[in-house]
mmCIF file of the N, C-alpha and C atoms, coordinates in Angstrom:
data_MODEL
# 
_entry.id   MODEL 
# 
loop_
_atom_site.group_PDB 
_atom_site.id 
_atom_site.type_symbol 
_atom_site.label_atom_id 
_atom_site.label_alt_id 
_atom_site.label_comp_id 
_atom_site.label_asym_id 
_atom_site.label_entity_id 
_atom_site.label_seq_id 
_atom_site.pdbx_PDB_ins_code 
_atom_site.Cartn_x 
_atom_site.Cartn_y 
_atom_site.Cartn_z 
_atom_site.occupancy 
_atom_site.B_iso_or_equiv 
_atom_site.pdbx_formal_charge 
_atom_site.auth_seq_id 
_atom_site.auth_comp_id 
_atom_site.auth_asym_id 
_atom_site.auth_atom_id 
_atom_site.pdbx_PDB_model_num 
ATOM 1   N N  . MET A 1 1  ? -7.666  -0.160 7.484   1.00 0.00 ? 1  MET A N  1 
ATOM 2   C CA . MET A 1 1  ? -8.968  -0.698 6.802   1.00 0.00 ? 1  MET A CA 1 
ATOM 3   C C  . MET A 1 1  ? -8.261  -1.882 6.190   1.00 0.00 ? 1  MET A C  1 
ATOM 4   N N  . PRO A 1 2  ? -8.556  -2.358 5.090   1.00 0.00 ? 2  PRO A N  1 
ATOM 5   C CA . PRO A 1 2  ? -7.622  -3.785 4.944   1.00 0.00 ? 2  PRO A CA 1 
ATOM 6   C C  . PRO A 1 2  ? -7.230  -2.707 3.717   1.00 0.00 ? 2  PRO A C  1 
ATOM 7   N N  . LEU A 1 3  ? -6.126  -3.918 2.781   1.00 0.00 ? 3  LEU A N  1 
ATOM 8   C CA . LEU A 1 3  ? -5.454  -3.384 1.507   1.00 0.00 ? 3  LEU A CA 1 
ATOM 9   C C  . LEU A 1 3  ? -5.480  -4.379 1.070   1.00 0.00 ? 3  LEU A C  1 
ATOM 10  N N  . ILE A 1 4  ? -5.277  -3.987 -0.626  1.00 0.00 ? 4  ILE A N  1 
ATOM 11  C CA . ILE A 1 4  ? -4.818  -5.438 -1.317  1.00 0.00 ? 4  ILE A CA 1 
ATOM 12  C C  . ILE A 1 4  ? -3.986  -4.945 -2.425  1.00 0.00 ? 4  ILE A C  1 
ATOM 13  N N  . LEU A 1 5  ? -3.019  -5.552 -2.589  1.00 0.00 ? 5  LEU A N  1 
ATOM 14  C CA . LEU A 1 5  ? -1.784  -5.025 -3.379  1.00 0.00 ? 5  LEU A CA 1 
ATOM 15  C C  . LEU A 1 5  ? -2.160  -6.100 -4.395  1.00 0.00 ? 5  LEU A C  1 
ATOM 16  N N  . THR A 1 6  ? -1.769  -5.445 -5.797  1.00 0.00 ? 6  THR A N  1 
ATOM 17  C CA . THR A 1 6  ? -1.055  -6.458 -6.610  1.00 0.00 ? 6  THR A CA 1 
ATOM 18  C C  . THR A 1 6  ? 0.438   -5.757 -7.048  1.00 0.00 ? 6  THR A C  1 
ATOM 19  N N  . ILE A 1 7  ? -0.081  -7.199 -7.988  1.00 0.00 ? 7  ILE A N  1 
ATOM 20  C CA . ILE A 1 7  ? 1.738   -7.077 -8.038  1.00 0.00 ? 7  ILE A CA 1 
ATOM 21  C C  . ILE A 1 7  ? 2.308   -7.983 -9.463  1.00 0.00 ? 7  ILE A C  1 
ATOM 22  N N  . GLY A 1 8  ? 1.719   -7.131 -11.109 1.00 0.00 ? 8  GLY A N  1 
ATOM 23  C CA . GLY A 1 8  ? 1.225   -8.027 -11.858 1.00 0.00 ? 8  GLY A CA 1 
ATOM 24  C C  . GLY A 1 8  ? 2.619   -7.951 -12.746 1.00 0.00 ? 8  GLY A C  1 
ATOM 25  N N  . GLU A 1 9  ? 2.582   -8.352 -14.251 1.00 0.00 ? 9  GLU A N  1 
ATOM 26  C CA . GLU A 1 9  ? 3.772   -7.659 -15.020 1.00 0.00 ? 9  GLU A CA 1 
ATOM 27  C C  . GLU A 1 9  ? 4.325   -6.544 -14.869 1.00 0.00 ? 9  GLU A C  1 
ATOM 28  N N  . LYS A 1 10 ? 3.111   -5.502 -14.987 1.00 0.00 ? 10 LYS A N  1 
ATOM 29  C CA . LYS A 1 10 ? 4.003   -4.287 -15.334 1.00 0.00 ? 10 LYS A CA 1 
ATOM 30  C C  . LYS A 1 10 ? 4.359   -3.734 -13.888 1.00 0.00 ? 10 LYS A C  1 
ATOM 31  N N  . GLU A 1 11 ? 3.727   -4.227 -12.267 1.00 0.00 ? 11 GLU A N  1 
ATOM 32  C CA . GLU A 1 11 ? 5.042   -4.249 -11.460 1.00 0.00 ? 11 GLU A CA 1 
ATOM 33  C C  . GLU A 1 11 ? 6.057   -4.703 -11.112 1.00 0.00 ? 11 GLU A C  1 
ATOM 34  N N  . LYS A 1 12 ? 6.504   -5.083 -11.584 1.00 0.00 ? 12 LYS A N  1 
ATOM 35  C CA . LYS A 1 12 ? 7.947   -6.779 -11.645 1.00 0.00 ? 12 LYS A CA 1 
ATOM 36  C C  . LYS A 1 12 ? 8.176   -5.753 -12.196 1.00 0.00 ? 12 LYS A C  1 
ATOM 37  N N  . GLU A 1 13 ? 8.106   -5.203 -13.376 1.00 0.00 ? 13 GLU A N  1 
ATOM 38  C CA . GLU A 1 13 ? 8.995   -4.585 -14.220 1.00 0.00 ? 13 GLU A CA 1 
ATOM 39  C C  . GLU A 1 13 ? 9.496   -3.457 -13.747 1.00 0.00 ? 13 GLU A C  1 
ATOM 40  N N  . THR A 1 14 ? 8.433   -3.040 -13.704 1.00 0.00 ? 14 THR A N  1 
ATOM 41  C CA . THR A 1 14 ? 8.910   -1.283 -12.822 1.00 0.00 ? 14 THR A CA 1 
ATOM 42  C C  . THR A 1 14 ? 9.268   -0.959 -11.174 1.00 0.00 ? 14 THR A C  1 
ATOM 43  N N  . GLY A 1 15 ? 9.056   -2.621 -10.605 1.00 0.00 ? 15 GLY A N  1 
ATOM 44  C CA . GLY A 1 15 ? 9.642   -2.424 -9.257  1.00 0.00 ? 15 GLY A CA 1 
ATOM 45  C C  . GLY A 1 15 ? 8.451   -2.059 -8.205  1.00 0.00 ? 15 GLY A C  1 
ATOM 46  N N  . THR A 1 16 ? 6.832   -1.819 -8.110  1.00 0.00 ? 16 THR A N  1 
ATOM 47  C CA . THR A 1 16 ? 6.603   -1.104 -7.802  1.00 0.00 ? 16 THR A CA 1 
ATOM 48  C C  . THR A 1 16 ? 5.280   -2.359 -7.248  1.00 0.00 ? 16 THR A C  1 
ATOM 49  N N  . LEU A 1 17 ? 3.835   -1.619 -6.382  1.00 0.00 ? 17 LEU A N  1 
ATOM 50  C CA . LEU A 1 17 ? 2.925   -1.758 -6.331  1.00 0.00 ? 17 LEU A CA 1 
ATOM 51  C C  . LEU A 1 17 ? 1.897   -0.833 -6.117  1.00 0.00 ? 17 LEU A C  1 
ATOM 52  N N  . SER A 1 18 ? 0.875   -1.774 -6.246  1.00 0.00 ? 18 SER A N  1 
ATOM 53  C CA . SER A 1 18 ? -0.153  -1.567 -6.628  1.00 0.00 ? 18 SER A CA 1 
ATOM 54  C C  . SER A 1 18 ? -1.414  -1.727 -5.447  1.00 0.00 ? 18 SER A C  1 
ATOM 55  N N  . VAL A 1 19 ? -1.981  -0.548 -5.142  1.00 0.00 ? 19 VAL A N  1 
ATOM 56  C CA . VAL A 1 19 ? -2.255  -0.437 -3.130  1.00 0.00 ? 19 VAL A CA 1 
ATOM 57  C C  . VAL A 1 19 ? -4.242  -0.412 -3.803  1.00 0.00 ? 19 VAL A C  1 
ATOM 58  N N  . ARG A 1 20 ? -4.589  -1.125 -3.034  1.00 0.00 ? 20 ARG A N  1 
ATOM 59  C CA . ARG A 1 20 ? -6.720  -0.839 -3.310  1.00 0.00 ? 20 ARG A CA 1 
ATOM 60  C C  . ARG A 1 20 ? -7.420  -0.643 -2.329  1.00 0.00 ? 20 ARG A C  1 
ATOM 61  N N  . THR A 1 21 ? -7.904  -0.580 -1.589  1.00 0.00 ? 21 THR A N  1 
ATOM 62  C CA . THR A 1 21 ? -8.426  0.195  -1.019  1.00 0.00 ? 21 THR A CA 1 
ATOM 63  C C  . THR A 1 21 ? -9.916  -0.500 -0.713  1.00 0.00 ? 21 THR A C  1 
ATOM 64  N N  . LEU A 1 22 ? -10.815 -0.924 0.161   1.00 0.00 ? 22 LEU A N  1 
ATOM 65  C CA . LEU A 1 22 ? -12.093 -1.537 0.224   1.00 0.00 ? 22 LEU A CA 1 
ATOM 66  C C  . LEU A 1 22 ? -13.071 -0.247 0.134   1.00 0.00 ? 22 LEU A C  1 
ATOM 67  N N  . ASP A 1 23 ? -13.181 0.627  0.315   1.00 0.00 ? 23 ASP A N  1 
ATOM 68  C CA . ASP A 1 23 ? -14.091 1.689  -0.523  1.00 0.00 ? 23 ASP A CA 1 
ATOM 69  C C  . ASP A 1 23 ? -13.904 1.891  -1.486  1.00 0.00 ? 23 ASP A C  1 
ATOM 70  N N  . GLY A 1 24 ? -12.621 1.283  -2.432  1.00 0.00 ? 24 GLY A N  1 
ATOM 71  C CA . GLY A 1 24 ? -12.248 1.826  -4.140  1.00 0.00 ? 24 GLY A CA 1 
ATOM 72  C C  . GLY A 1 24 ? -11.393 2.089  -4.696  1.00 0.00 ? 24 GLY A C  1 
ATOM 73  N N  . LYS A 1 25 ? -10.385 3.481  -3.644  1.00 0.00 ? 25 LYS A N  1 
ATOM 74  C CA . LYS A 1 25 ? -9.262  3.862  -3.908  1.00 0.00 ? 25 LYS A CA 1 
ATOM 75  C C  . LYS A 1 25 ? -8.359  3.240  -3.946  1.00 0.00 ? 25 LYS A C  1 
ATOM 76  N N  . VAL A 1 26 ? -7.902  3.369  -5.545  1.00 0.00 ? 26 VAL A N  1 
ATOM 77  C CA . VAL A 1 26 ? -6.396  2.728  -5.523  1.00 0.00 ? 26 VAL A CA 1 
ATOM 78  C C  . VAL A 1 26 ? -5.173  3.851  -6.142  1.00 0.00 ? 26 VAL A C  1 
ATOM 79  N N  . LYS A 1 27 ? -4.006  3.660  -5.588  1.00 0.00 ? 27 LYS A N  1 
ATOM 80  C CA . LYS A 1 27 ? -2.628  4.449  -5.865  1.00 0.00 ? 27 LYS A CA 1 
ATOM 81  C C  . LYS A 1 27 ? -1.858  3.077  -6.218  1.00 0.00 ? 27 LYS A C  1 
ATOM 82  N N  . LEU A 1 28 ? -1.233  3.756  -8.059  1.00 0.00 ? 28 LEU A N  1 
ATOM 83  C CA . LEU A 1 28 ? -0.153  3.183  -8.567  1.00 0.00 ? 28 LEU A CA 1 
ATOM 84  C C  . LEU A 1 28 ? 1.047   3.721  -8.647  1.00 0.00 ? 28 LEU A C  1 
ATOM 85  N N  . GLY A 1 29 ? 2.447   2.651  -8.422  1.00 0.00 ? 29 GLY A N  1 
ATOM 86  C CA . GLY A 1 29 ? 3.258   2.814  -8.603  1.00 0.00 ? 29 GLY A CA 1 
ATOM 87  C C  . GLY A 1 29 ? 4.124   3.125  -7.498  1.00 0.00 ? 29 GLY A C  1 
ATOM 88  N N  . LEU A 1 30 ? 3.502   2.385  -6.933  1.00 0.00 ? 30 LEU A N  1 
ATOM 89  C CA . LEU A 1 30 ? 4.109   3.047  -4.478  1.00 0.00 ? 30 LEU A CA 1 
ATOM 90  C C  . LEU A 1 30 ? 5.409   1.855  -4.793  1.00 0.00 ? 30 LEU A C  1 
ATOM 91  N N  . SER A 1 31 ? 5.554   3.062  -4.284  1.00 0.00 ? 31 SER A N  1 
ATOM 92  C CA . SER A 1 31 ? 7.771   1.923  -3.765  1.00 0.00 ? 31 SER A CA 1 
ATOM 93  C C  . SER A 1 31 ? 7.407   0.783  -2.464  1.00 0.00 ? 31 SER A C  1 
ATOM 94  N N  . PRO A 1 32 ? 8.253   -0.062 -2.986  1.00 0.00 ? 32 PRO A N  1 
ATOM 95  C CA . PRO A 1 32 ? 7.851   -0.909 -1.996  1.00 0.00 ? 32 PRO A CA 1 
ATOM 96  C C  . PRO A 1 32 ? 8.427   -0.465 -0.264  1.00 0.00 ? 32 PRO A C  1 
ATOM 97  N N  . ALA A 1 33 ? 8.578   0.423  -0.231  1.00 0.00 ? 33 ALA A N  1 
ATOM 98  C CA . ALA A 1 33 ? 8.849   1.879  1.044   1.00 0.00 ? 33 ALA A CA 1 
ATOM 99  C C  . ALA A 1 33 ? 8.168   2.856  1.589   1.00 0.00 ? 33 ALA A C  1 
ATOM 100 N N  . ASP A 1 34 ? 7.526   2.969  -0.509  1.00 0.00 ? 34 ASP A N  1 
ATOM 101 C CA . ASP A 1 34 ? 6.203   3.930  0.032   1.00 0.00 ? 34 ASP A CA 1 
ATOM 102 C C  . ASP A 1 34 ? 4.920   3.273  1.364   1.00 0.00 ? 34 ASP A C  1 
ATOM 103 N N  . PHE A 1 35 ? 4.944   2.029  0.680   1.00 0.00 ? 35 PHE A N  1 
ATOM 104 C CA . PHE A 1 35 ? 3.651   1.214  1.165   1.00 0.00 ? 35 PHE A CA 1 
ATOM 105 C C  . PHE A 1 35 ? 4.146   0.894  2.394   1.00 0.00 ? 35 PHE A C  1 
ATOM 106 N N  . VAL A 1 36 ? 4.897   -0.014 2.862   1.00 0.00 ? 36 VAL A N  1 
ATOM 107 C CA . VAL A 1 36 ? 5.592   -0.105 3.911   1.00 0.00 ? 36 VAL A CA 1 
ATOM 108 C C  . VAL A 1 36 ? 5.980   0.870  5.446   1.00 0.00 ? 36 VAL A C  1 
ATOM 109 N N  . THR A 1 37 ? 6.881   1.540  4.604   1.00 0.00 ? 37 THR A N  1 
ATOM 110 C CA . THR A 1 37 ? 6.554   2.824  6.310   1.00 0.00 ? 37 THR A CA 1 
ATOM 111 C C  . THR A 1 37 ? 5.770   3.197  6.858   1.00 0.00 ? 37 THR A C  1 
ATOM 112 N N  . PRO A 1 38 ? 4.426   3.915  6.260   1.00 0.00 ? 38 PRO A N  1 
ATOM 113 C CA . PRO A 1 38 ? 3.305   4.472  6.985   1.00 0.00 ? 38 PRO A CA 1 
ATOM 114 C C  . PRO A 1 38 ? 2.401   2.880  7.847   1.00 0.00 ? 38 PRO A C  1 
ATOM 115 N N  . VAL A 1 39 ? 2.662   1.336  6.686   1.00 0.00 ? 39 VAL A N  1 
ATOM 116 C CA . VAL A 1 39 ? 1.882   0.767  7.357   1.00 0.00 ? 39 VAL A CA 1 
ATOM 117 C C  . VAL A 1 39 ? 2.651   0.436  8.707   1.00 0.00 ? 39 VAL A C  1 
ATOM 118 N N  . GLN A 1 40 ? 4.282   0.322  8.933   1.00 0.00 ? 40 GLN A N  1 
ATOM 119 C CA . GLN A 1 40 ? 4.984   -0.077 9.911   1.00 0.00 ? 40 GLN A CA 1 
ATOM 120 C C  . GLN A 1 40 ? 4.447   0.831  10.964  1.00 0.00 ? 40 GLN A C  1 
ATOM 121 N N  . LYS A 1 41 ? 4.909   1.732  10.531  1.00 0.00 ? 41 LYS A N  1 
ATOM 122 C CA . LYS A 1 41 ? 4.132   3.092  11.684  1.00 0.00 ? 41 LYS A CA 1 
ATOM 123 C C  . LYS A 1 41 ? 3.228   2.830  12.152  1.00 0.00 ? 41 LYS A C  1 
ATOM 124 N N  . HIS A 1 42 ? 1.779   2.869  11.209  1.00 0.00 ? 42 HIS A N  1 
ATOM 125 C CA . HIS A 1 42 ? 0.283   1.888  12.114  1.00 0.00 ? 42 HIS A CA 1 
ATOM 126 C C  . HIS A 1 42 ? 0.629   0.896  13.014  1.00 0.00 ? 42 HIS A C  1 
ATOM 127 N N  . ILE A 1 43 ? 1.336   0.093  12.813  1.00 0.00 ? 43 ILE A N  1 
ATOM 128 C CA . ILE A 1 43 ? 1.233   -1.015 13.607  1.00 0.00 ? 43 ILE A CA 1 
ATOM 129 C C  . ILE A 1 43 ? 2.087   -1.070 14.049  1.00 0.00 ? 43 ILE A C  1 
ATOM 130 N N  . LYS A 1 44 ? 2.902   -0.024 14.593  1.00 0.00 ? 44 LYS A N  1 
ATOM 131 C CA . LYS A 1 44 ? 3.529   0.040  15.500  1.00 0.00 ? 44 LYS A CA 1 
ATOM 132 C C  . LYS A 1 44 ? 3.039   1.455  17.666  1.00 0.00 ? 44 LYS A C  1 
ATOM 133 N N  . LYS A 1 45 ? 2.326   1.773  16.192  1.00 0.00 ? 45 LYS A N  1 
ATOM 134 C CA . LYS A 1 45 ? 1.303   2.589  17.060  1.00 0.00 ? 45 LYS A CA 1 
ATOM 135 C C  . LYS A 1 45 ? 0.101   1.835  17.434  1.00 0.00 ? 45 LYS A C  1 
ATOM 136 N N  . ARG A 1 46 ? -0.342  0.984  16.667  1.00 0.00 ? 46 ARG A N  1 
ATOM 137 C CA . ARG A 1 46 ? -0.864  0.165  16.781  1.00 0.00 ? 46 ARG A CA 1 
ATOM 138 C C  . ARG A 1 46 ? -1.954  1.577  16.713  1.00 0.00 ? 46 ARG A C  1 
ATOM 139 N N  . ILE A 1 47 ? -2.056  1.979  15.061  1.00 0.00 ? 47 ILE A N  1 
ATOM 140 C CA . ILE A 1 47 ? -3.529  2.878  14.779  1.00 0.00 ? 47 ILE A CA 1 
ATOM 141 C C  . ILE A 1 47 ? -4.721  2.563  14.295  1.00 0.00 ? 47 ILE A C  1 
ATOM 142 N N  . LEU A 1 48 ? -5.709  2.286  14.166  1.00 0.00 ? 48 LEU A N  1 
ATOM 143 C CA . LEU A 1 48 ? -6.489  1.215  13.454  1.00 0.00 ? 48 LEU A CA 1 
ATOM 144 C C  . LEU A 1 48 ? -7.358  2.706  12.488  1.00 0.00 ? 48 LEU A C  1 
ATOM 145 N N  . ASP A 1 49 ? -6.657  3.018  12.618  1.00 0.00 ? 49 ASP A N  1 
ATOM 146 C CA . ASP A 1 49 ? -7.360  4.514  11.032  1.00 0.00 ? 49 ASP A CA 1 
ATOM 147 C C  . ASP A 1 49 ? -6.070  3.963  10.357  1.00 0.00 ? 49 ASP A C  1 
ATOM 148 N N  . ASP A 1 50 ? -7.471  4.660  9.083   1.00 0.00 ? 50 ASP A N  1 
ATOM 149 C CA . ASP A 1 50 ? -6.835  4.457  7.518   1.00 0.00 ? 50 ASP A CA 1 
ATOM 150 C C  . ASP A 1 50 ? -5.980  5.073  7.312   1.00 0.00 ? 50 ASP A C  1 
ATOM 151 N N  . ILE A 1 51 ? -5.020  4.119  6.319   1.00 0.00 ? 51 ILE A N  1 
ATOM 152 C CA . ILE A 1 51 ? -3.345  4.722  6.795   1.00 0.00 ? 51 ILE A CA 1 
ATOM 153 C C  . ILE A 1 51 ? -3.472  5.263  5.113   1.00 0.00 ? 51 ILE A C  1 
ATOM 154 N N  . VAL A 1 52 ? -2.759  6.322  4.944   1.00 0.00 ? 52 VAL A N  1 
ATOM 155 C CA . VAL A 1 52 ? -2.452  7.608  4.648   1.00 0.00 ? 52 VAL A CA 1 
ATOM 156 C C  . VAL A 1 52 ? -1.023  7.130  3.002   1.00 0.00 ? 52 VAL A C  1 
ATOM 157 N N  . LEU A 1 53 ? -1.359  7.146  2.318   1.00 0.00 ? 53 LEU A N  1 
ATOM 158 C CA . LEU A 1 53 ? -0.292  6.538  1.382   1.00 0.00 ? 53 LEU A CA 1 
ATOM 159 C C  . LEU A 1 53 ? 0.076   7.461  0.268   1.00 0.00 ? 53 LEU A C  1 
# 
């Protein structure tokens, strides 16, 4: 599922990201590692299912 990353002033100050899925779910305050690790696993294993953050 496509993901939309938001990195605004608030995220810059806290060193985090906000992630939104196309179905409207939003995760606020994720560290870059909390985002990158599951995404890398999906890429490595070629999994097309939704990524659980």
